[in-house]
N, C-alpha and C positions, 0 to 999 in steps of 0.2 A: 509438436507444439500444442499446448493447451490454451483454451480461450476462456477467460473468466470475466466477471463483472466487479466493479469497484463501487462502494457505496459510502460516501462521506456523511450522508444524511444532513447535508447543509440545509438550513431552513430559509427558503427564499422570502424576500420581503412580501408581506401580504398573505403568507401561508401560515396556517396553524401548525402546531406540533403534530397533531393527528393527521393532517393532510400530508405532511412530510413523511411520516412513518408509512402511511397507507400507500403512497406513491412508490417509495423504495422497496417496500415489502412485495408489492405486486410485481415489480421488475424481477425480483429474486424468484418468485414463484414461476414466472415465465422462463427464467434462465434454467430452472430445474426441468421444465417441460421440454425445452429446446436443445438441451445437451451441452450447455456451458459447464465448465469444469467446477469452478469455485466462485462463491459470492464472498468477496472480501469486504469487511466492515470495519470502519475506523472508530477508535475511541477518542472522544474529546469531551471537554467539560466547560460549562459556565457561559457559553456563547452560541450564537446561531451558526458559527463556523461548522459545527458538527454536533448533533444533539443525541448521540448514543454514548452515555457514560459507562455502560456495562455491555460489552460485546457478547460475553458468554450468555447472559440472560436473553438477549435478543436472538442469538443464534439457536439456543435451545428451543425457543418458541417456533422459529422458522423450520428447524429440523423436524418438528412434529407435523409440519404442513407440507413437507417435500419428500421425494423418494430417493433421489440420487445425487443432487448437487452437493458438493463439499462446502464447508464454511471456513473462512480464514480470518483471523484477527489481523487487522492492518492499522494499528497494532495494539497489543497490550503494552501500555506505558509502564514499564517495570518499576521505576522509582516510586510510583503511587501505591504499590500493593505489597503485601507480605507474600514472599514467594511460596510459602506453604499453602496459602489460600488460593493463589493462582494455580498451583499444581492440582489442588482439589477441584476447583471449578473447571479447569480444562479437561481433566480426566472424566469428570461427570458429563461434560458436553460431548466428549468423544464416545462415551458409553451410550448416552441417550440418542445420539445420531447414528449409531451403528458403525462407528469408526470413520466419521466424515470430517474430522477436524484437521486443519492446517494451523499450526501454532506460529503466528507472526508476533515478533516482539521488537521493542525499541526503547530508547532511553528518554524520548520526549524532547520537546524544544520550546513549547509555548509558555512564556513567562507568566502569563495570567493564571495558568493552571498550577504551576509550581507555587506561586505566591499564595493562592487560596488554600492549597493543601499544606502550606508551611513546610515545603520540602526544598532542601538546598539544591541548587543546580551545579554546585562545584564538583560533585562526585558521582554524576549520573552514570558515566560509563563503567566505573568501578563497581557501583552498586548493581547495575544491570548484569555485569559478568558474574557477580556472586549469586544473584537471584537465579540466573539460568543454571548455575552449578547445583543449587539446592533443588530446583524443579526437576532436573534430569535424574538426580539421585532419588527424589521422592517417587518418580514414576516407575522405579524398579520394583515397587510393591513390597519392600522389606523395611523393617525398622532401621533407622539410621540416626546418627548424631551429626551435628554441624556446629563448628565454632569458627566463625569468620570475623570480619571487621564489622559487619552490620547486623548479623543474626546469629543467635546462639540457642541451641536446644539439644536435648538428649533423647534418644530412644523413641523417635516418632515414626509412626507408620501412616502414610497417607492412603486413605481409601475414598472412593474406588480407584482402581488402576485404569489407565487408558486401554481401550480395545486394541488399538494399533501397537504393534511391537516392533522395535523396543519402545517406541513412543511416536506421537504424531509428527509428521514432517515439520521441520523448523525453517523459518525464514526471518531474516533481519531487515528492517527498513533502514535503508542507507541514503543519506543526503550527500555526504562528503566522501571523497576517495579514502580519507583516513579511516572512516567507519568501515568501508568495504575491506580494506587491508586488515583492520583489527579483527573482524569476524571471520575472515578467511582462515585465520589460524586454527579455528575450531571446525572448519569445514561447513559452516552454515551459509547457505546461499542468500542472495540479497533480493530485495524489491526496491526499485527506484521509481521516482515520479516521472511525469511525462515531459518535463521541461529539459531533461538531459538529452543531448544530441546523440544520434546513432553512433557517430565516431567515438564519442566519450563512452558510450555503453560498451563498445568493442574493447576499448582500452581497459575498462573496468573488469570485464570478463577475463581478459588476459592477465591482468594484475591479480585478480582473485585466484585464478588457476595456479599461477606461479607461487603465491604465498601458501595456498592450500597444499600444493605438492611438497613444499619445503617442510611442512609440518605433518607429513605422513598421510594426507588425505587424498583420495582419488579425485583428481581435478575435474573429472567428467561425471561424477556420481550424482550431482544435484542439479536441479533446474533453477536458473535465475529467472526473475520476473520483472517486468516493467509495465508501468501504466502508459497507455497511449490513447490519444484522441483519434477516433476512427470515423471516416466518412466515405461511404460507398456512393459514388455519383453515377449518373448516366454516362458521362464522358469525363475525361481528364480536365477539359476546359471548364465545365460546369463545377466540378469539384474544386478546381483552383480558384474560381470566382468566389465560391463559398468560403474557402480558407482566407481569402483577402478581406472578407467582411468581418472576420473575427478580430477582436482587439487584443485582449490579453487573458491569459489563464488565471492570473491573480491581480485583479484591478488595484488592490491596495498596496501592492509591492512597490509601486513607483513612489509611494509616500514614505517608505521606510528610511529612517535616518537613525543610525545607532548612537549618534553623538548629541542629539537634542531631544527635549521633551516634545511630545506630540501636542498639537493645538487643534488641528482639524480632525474630523471624524476618521478619515483614512489614516492620518498619522498616528492617532491613538490606537486604531485597530491593528496597524502594522506593528507597532511596538508591543502590543499585547500578544501578538502572534509570534514574537521573536524571543530568543533566550536572553532577555534583559534582566540582570540581577537587580531586584528592588533595593538592595542595600547600597549599591553603588550607582545605579542608573546606567550601567555600562554592560556590554556583552559579557556573559558569564564565563568563568574559567572553563576551558574545554570546548568552547564554542567559538573560538577566535575567528574562524573562517567567516562568521556572520559580519565581521567588520567590513568585508568587501561588498556586501549588499545582502538583500533578502535571500535566505537560504545559501548565502555565500556566492551569489551569482549576479551577473550584470542584468540590467533591465531588459536587454535585447533577448535574453533567454526565456522571458515570459511572453514575448510578442508572438501572436499566432498568425498574423497576416503577412509576414515577411517571406521573401524568397528562401531565406535560410531555414525558417520553420517548415515550409513546404517540403524542402528536401531532407531536412535532418530531424524533424520531430513528428510531423503528421504521418499517419498511415491513411492516406486518402487518394482518391482518384477513381477511375473506372475499376471494374472488377479485376482486370489483369494487373493494374498498378498496385492495388491494395494487396493482392496475393503476392506480388513480387516483393513489396516492402516487408511483408510478414516472413517470407522465405529468407530475405536478407537478415532479419532479426534472428531467425532460427539458425542460420549459418554462423553468426557471430557468437552463438551460445546462449541465446535467450530461449527458455523453454516454456514460458507462460506469459501471455499478454493479458493485462487487466484492462478491459475495454471501456472507454467512455465513448458511447455511440453518439456522434454529433448529428445535429438536426438543423437544416437550413431555415433561417428566419431572418431575412434581410431587414425587417422592421426593427430588430433589436440590435443588430450590429455586433453581437457577441454570441458565444455558444449558449443558448438557452436550454432549459430543461424541456425535453421533448414531451408534448402532450401524450398522456397514456393511450389515447385513441390511435396514435400513430406508432407508439413504441413497439407494440407486439409485432406488427408487420415488418418493422425495420430489423428487429432482432431475428425474426424468422428468416428474412432474406439473408442475413449474415450467416446464420446457422446452416441454411440450405446451400448457399452459393460459395461460401468461403471456407467454412470449417472442414468440409470433406476433403479438401486439398491437403490437409495436414493429419488425416487419420493414419494411425499406425497400420501398416500393411502386414498381413501374415506372411511369413517366409514361404517362398515357393519350394515345394518338395521336389527333390531330384528324382527323375524317372529311373 
């Protein structure tokens, strides 16, 4: 199993954009030093939810300041970009980093972004599929033509080519079972968010493997990834008390209502964060599962302080319990954990951003005491 970090670059209230970048960048530099596998960086636009509009540009900057950590897009929002430009940018990032790119992609979901870019939400899955087809062909390094529904061109050769052959590892960000099933047909592994229960993750891996096998792919060839809130406490009791103090992973989710206009700040923010078609004011075609709730889930799935979350979402406890939870994830088929390293602060009552003065020691402890239990062992030679 591999351990990575996830960086939304969310801008906290009272923080400047520079402070936000400086904080997250420093964590990534430490991840490189301490042996974490990949720094995954999210693309978002127009709000404090995430202030990295161009992941390739940021990752190229960080690649020049690091030695070994990989970088992953979490994700490139395909409908916002021409696939030839994505292929160029990703190949250039792979070259500049010495082959350290993981290419994560998705179709997007935040209505405020689609509205501003004047991009329809009706055809995002179809457009993402075609874009990936173009990108994979472009990375072969030969002239090619393409005539699809959304893009047309003749005799184009994308330069440079990626360092990694045949191309950088692919990952698809999946929110719904339908997305996992859809992308399993091409053998692309998934990344899920931290609100999905362990049992649901197990079912998702089993479903992915079955569909991938049906379409001629090795069901065990790729590593699936999941985001997880991680807290290593002195004892299980202290860790459980910390978890009880946490309120919710998405505070505005409780204000989401797909059937009425937002009036309060949280209601407006929740609708902006959802696939609401501005033409109709309703959930966009292809995102119908959002009718059930934010991300298509019940409010209980975002609550961090419940007994269910302690058992089914947190990777928390003393050292033995944390290692045990991670081994359980490994056994069900998760090959990479995108870590959100939690920090206890009972004054806040939710998971705050850990002060940098504390973060290095916390990351160092995880790297020293947890990660070695998952290192790949060399085969024992027969005497």
